[in-house]
C-alpha positions, 0 to 999 in steps of 0.5 A: 610166135615160135609155138604158133609156128610149131603148131602150123608146122605140125598141122601141115606135117600131119596132113603131108607126112604120108606123101613122103613115105612110099606106100606099101601094098596090101595094107590093113584098113583097121577102122570101120568108121570110114569107107575102105578105099579101093586102092591096094597101095597104101599104109596105115600110120596111126591106129591108137585104139581111141578113135584116132586113125591115119593112113596114106593111100595111092590114088588119082585125084578123081578118086580122091574127090569120089572118096570125099563123097563116100565119106559124106555118105557114110555120115561125115556130113554134119559140117564141112570146111576147106583150107587154103593149103588144100585140106577138107575137114568133115565132121560127123554127128558124134563129133569126130573130125576127118581131115582129107588132103591130096598131094602128088598122087597120095591121099592122106586120111586123118581121123580124130575122135570126139572131144570130151568136155566138162572136165576143165575150167577157164584158167586164171593167169596172165595168159588168159588175161590177154584175150576175152573170156568166151561166152561159153563156160563149158570147157575141156582138157587139151594137150598143149602149153600150160603153166603160169603164163600159158594154157590150152583148153577146149570150149564147147557150145561154140558154133562156127559163127561164134568162132568167127566172132571170137576171132574178131574179138581177139583181133580187137584185143590186140592179136593183129599180127596174123600168121594164119587166118583160115576157116577153121584156125587162126594164129596171131601174136600181140607182141608178147603172146601167141594165140592159136584158135581152131574150130574142131567141129560140132560146136567145139573151139580150141584156145591156146595161148603161150609166150612168144 
C-alpha cells in the first residue's frame, strides 16, 4: 500500500500545503477562470500556463462559503462533490476541476485543466489482470506508475454512477482491504497490488494499479 499512501499524502498535502506558509500581501491573481478573491492577503503557488493554478488566500470561513457560491456562479456548477477531509470539488462544462478547502483561516484553491482522452489503450499486463476492464474503451494518458506490473490511465465516458459501480466491481474482485472510500476517490489493496480510483469530473475516471 506504499503507493496508495503516497497518493493520499499528496492529495492532502496539495490541499493543505498552502496553510503552512504565511500568506503574502498584494499577490497577483493570474487566472481569469476563477473569480478573484476580495482578500488582499494571499499567495499564488502554481500557475503552469496549462490551465493549472494554485493559491492560498487568507479569509474568514463565512467568506470561504461565499467564494464557493461565486465559483458556482462563474460556471463551476456541472458537478459537485465533498470529501470527509473537508474538500469541495467543483467541475465546469469544459472538464476543469476545482478543489477548494478551508483550514485555520486560509482558503486553498486548486484548479486543474481538462483531461485529454483518446491517446491511450487499456494495458495488457499483470496489473491490469487484477481488476475488471471498465465498460468504456475511451482512454487517456496519465502520469503515474507504469511498467510490466503497473499502470495508470484515464477512462472516459464514465459517469459518477459508473464510477461507483466500478468501485463495487473492484471490491468484488478482491480489493477489499480499503484505506479510503470517498465520493470521488477509492484506495484499496488485494494483498499484492494497490488500487487507486478517482473520479475526475465530466465522466472521467482515473485508474492506477501498482505493486504493494
